[in-house]
C-alpha positions, 0 to 999 in steps of 0.5 A, spaced: 499 499 499 505 504 501 509 503 495 503 504 491 502 511 495 509 512 493 509 511 486 502 515 485 506 521 488 512 520 484 508 520 478 504 526 480 511 530 481 514 528 474 508 530 471 508 536 474 515 537 472 513 537 465 509 542 465 511 549 465 507 552 472 511 546 475 517 547 473 516 554 475 514 552 482 520 547 483 524 553 480 522 558 486 523 553 491 530 551 489 532 558 489 529 560 495 532 554 499 538 555 496 538 562 498 537 561 505 542 555 505 547 560 503 545 565 508 545 560 513 552 557 512 555 564 511 552 567 518 555 561 521 561 562 518 561 569 520 559 567 527 564 562 528 570 567 527 567 573 531 566 567 537 574 566 535 576 573 535 573 574 542 576 568 545 583 570 542 581 578 545 578 575 552 582 569 554 588 567 549 592 574 548 591 575 556 593 568 558 599 569 554 601 576 557 600 573 564 604 567 562 610 572 560 609 576 566 610 570 570 617 569 566 619 576 567 617 577 574 621 570 576 627 573 572 627 580 575 626 577 582 632 573 581 636 579 578 634 584 584 635 578 589 642 578 587 643 586 586 640 587 593 645 581 596 651 585 593 648 592 597 651 589 603 648 588 610 643 593 610 640 593 603 636 597 599 630 599 600 628 600 593 631 593 591 628 589 596 621 593 594 622 591 587 624 584 589 617 583 593 613 586 587 616 581 583 614 575 587 607 578 588 606 579 581 609 572 579 604 569 584 598 573 581 600 572 573 601 564 575 594 565 578 592 568 572 596 565 567 593 558 569 586 557 567 582 550 568 584 548 562 591 549 562 591 546 569 589 539 566 593 539 560 600 538 557 603 543 561 600 541 568 607 538 570 610 545 569 604 549 573 605 545 579 612 546 579 611 553 579 607 553 584 610 548 589 618 551 587 617 558 588 615 558 595 622 554 596 625 559 592 623 565 596 625 561 602 632 560 600 633 567 598 630 569 605 635 565 608 641 568 604 638 575 607 638 573 613 646 571 613 648 577 609 645 582 614 649 578 620 655 578 616 655 570 615 658 568 608 654 562 608 648 567 605 652 567 598 652 559 598 644 560 599 644 565 595 647 561 589 642 555 591 636 559 590 639 562 584 640 555 581 633 553 583 630 559 579 635 558 572 635 550 572 627 549 575 623 555 575 625 559 569 625 553 564 617 551 566 615 559 566 619 559 559 614 553 557 608 556 559 610 562 555 612 559 549 605 555 549 600 561 551 604 565 545 604 560 540 596 559 542 595 567 540 600 566 534 595 560 532 589 563 533 591 570 529 593 566 523 587 562 523 582 568 523 586 572 518 584 566 513 579 568 507 572 564 508 573 561 501 567 556 501 562 561 503 564 566 498 564 560 493 557 559 495 555 566 494 557 566 487 553 559 486 547 563 489 548 569 484 550 564 477 543 560 479 539 567 480 542 569 473 540 562 470 533 563 473 533 570 470 534 567 463 530 562 464 524 566 466 526 571 459 526 565 454 519 563 457 515 569 458 519 574 453 520 579 459 527 582 460 527 583 467 524 579 473 523 584 479 523 579 485 529 575 482 532 582 481 531 584 488 533 577 490 540 578 486 541 585 489 540 582 496 545 577 495 550 581 492 550 586 497 551 580 502 556 577 498 560 584 498 558 585 505 561 579 507 567 580 503 569 586 505 568 585 512 573 578 511 578 582 507 578 588 513 579 582 518 585 579 514 588 586 514 587 587 521 590 580 523 596 581 519 597 587 522 596 583 529 601 578 528 606 583 526 605 586 533 604 580 536 612 578 534 614 584 536 611 583 543 614 576 542 621 579 541 621 584 546 619 579 551 624 575 549 629 581 549 627 583 556 627 577 559 635 576 557 636 583 559 634 581 567 638 574 566 644 577 563 644 582 569 642 577 575 649 573 572 653 580 572 651 580 580 651 573 581 659 573 578 661 579 584 657 575 589 661 569 587 668 570 588 673 566 585 673 560 580 665 559 581 664 566 577 667 564 571 661 561 569 656 566 571 660 571 567 659 566 561 652 566 562 652 574 562 656 573 555 652 568 552 645 572 554 648 579 552 650 575 545 643 573 544 640 580 547 645 584 541 640 579 536 634 581 539 635 588 539 636 588 532 629 586 530 626 590 536 623 597 535 625 600 542 627 607 542 634 608 545 635 601 547 641 600 543 644 605 545 643 603 552 645 597 551 652 599 549 652 604 555 651 597 559 656 593 556 662 599 557 660 599 564 660 591 564 667 591 561 669 597 567 666 593 573 669 586 570 676 590 570 676 592 576 674 585 579 680 582 575 685 587 578 682 585 585 678 591 586 672 588 589 669 594 592 670 598 586 666 592 581 661 592 586 660 600 586 660 599 578 655 594 578 650 597 583 652 605 580 646 610 578 651 614 575 652 615 568 657 610 568 654 605 572 651 598 570 645 599 574 643 606 571 644 603 564 641 596 565 635 600 568 634 605 562 635 599 557 629 595 561 625 602 561 625 602 554 622 595 553 617 596 557 615 602 554 616 598 547 612 592 550 606 596 551 606 600 545 606 593 542 601 590 545 597 596 545 597 595 537 596 587 537 590 588 542 588 594 537 588 590 531 584 584 534 579 590 536 578 592 529 577 586 526 572 584 531 568 590 529 569 589 522 564 583 524 560 586 528 553 586 525 555 581 520 551 576 522 544 579 522 545 583 515 546 576 512 541 573 515 536 579 514 538 579 506 538 572 505 531 571 508 529 578 503 532 574 497 528 567 498 522 571 499 524 575 493 525 569 489 518 566 491 514 573 490 518 574 483 516 566 480 509 567 483 508 573 478 509 568 472 505 562 475 499 567 476 499 568 468 497 561 468 491 561 471 
């Protein structure tokens, strides 16, 4: 019984398709369906890109910055602790405050950088290492500080142990966290900057179908234009152009964002190299004797890396301040090598024009200013890309509905002629 009904229905459909009214009805339904389908797929694509940019701006980039801040604050804390130790039994209040601020920032940034997915992901071990070993590091530094205030030489051994923990365990874990979050930002920026070729192709297919339908109606009715199909074509063209222009703006903005993000990464690496080199410079003075050679070798290696990074960075007078620091370092090493340890310490902590501390601080300020500017540019580019897609979903959906209704209305006018 069902097979008979199905066969009867198929025969009626075939008979209907053989008539001009039947073909017009099928044409109207096909065009309306295609308009709605293309509109739906395009709107979904725009919404996915909008959501991806929102995740990038609201989650991924802030997490990357927090991971960078963990890395930077720890490196700065290590360098500052060594500088404070060098200042003698009564340490500089400014250096002590800077160290405490670094530890507080590292703890706060670690909390921000380790959201729930990160804690359960492949970086779980690194996060656990940072959370567990940072208090151990601060404990060693405090022990070194107490002995230093009392004039006990063993304080230097505790400081070296703290620095070895920082450099051998904490900083590598912070580097891995920073690298993973930075790579995620770069990956999402690259993905957002790809043109939606599939949706653009579907838009072209719809316009071709509308043009073909217009020609078919001209051949069957001898009327040059069908107003309904003209309206549908205009709505489809506007939707396609809107999507295309918005996509081109997004591509341009994300390209600018990628350039700025790369600059942020270079500047972050340069700043961390600067802080680590400063730590080696001061620890070489804290560690008298043969042990200082390893720290001096570390300084030279980091200084070479820093020179390469500064060549890629746009950081104002950073290059000049780096060269000034190199000259100050050469002077303090010469003083230490000839046995004038106190003179070398004075040069290392000196805030005058020839002091290593003043040159280091000036270089650090240059890098901070450049980092803020580059991050602001990157965030601005992402915000601009989000703005370009604003309202696009509603516009595409509305124009698709208009196109579908216009197709039905336009073909209906021809159908009424057969009554």
